[in-house]
C-alpha positions in Angstrom: 0.2 -0.2 -0.1 1.3 3.5 -0.9 0.9 6.0 1.8 0.4 9.6 0.7 2.3 11.8 2.9 2.1 15.7 2.8 4.8 17.7 4.3 3.5 20.3 6.9 4.7 23.1 8.9 2.7 25.2 11.6 1.6 29.0 10.8 0.2 31.6 13.1 -3.6 32.3 12.8 -6.1 33.8 14.9 -9.5 34.5 13.1 -11.9 32.1 14.4 -12.4 30.4 18.0 -11.3 26.7 17.8 -9.9 23.9 20.1 -6.3 22.7 20.5 -5.9 19.2 18.7 -3.3 18.4 21.6 -4.9 19.5 24.9 -8.5 20.1 23.9 -8.6 23.7 25.5 -10.6 26.4 23.9 -8.5 28.7 21.6 -10.3 32.3 21.6 -10.7 34.3 18.7 -7.6 36.7 18.3 -5.7 34.6 20.5 -2.2 33.2 19.3 -2.3 29.7 18.0 -0.7 27.5 15.3 -2.2 25.6 12.5 -0.7 23.0 10.2 -0.2 24.0 6.6 1.1 22.0 3.8 4.7 22.8 2.4 4.1 21.8 -1.1 0.7 20.4 -1.3 -2.9 22.1 0.0 -3.8 20.6 3.4 -7.4 21.2 3.7 -8.5 23.3 6.9 -10.8 20.5 8.0 -7.9 18.1 8.6 -5.3 20.5 9.5 -4.2 20.3 13.3 -4.5 23.4 15.5 -2.5 23.8 18.7 -2.4 26.5 21.4 0.6 28.5 22.3 0.9 26.7 25.6 1.4 23.3 23.7 3.5 24.7 21.0 5.8 26.3 24.0 5.9 22.9 25.9 6.4 20.6 22.7 7.7 22.6 20.0 6.8 22.0 16.0 8.8 19.1 15.3 7.2 17.0 18.3 3.5 18.3 17.7 3.7 17.3 14.0 5.0 13.7 14.5 
């Protein structure tokens, strides 16, 4: 079976209220958080993961995107 893997990075965004994928805490509108975007391929916003500043600071991008 061939696995389609999309390379991703985390990017800052704060337009809507959301929930952290890692800790399930609420991320308020206008609050700093990080969401996953594709490097070369488009990653649909429904499947991209979102991380609050606390989780990003604690674990870092590489560990969260494993």
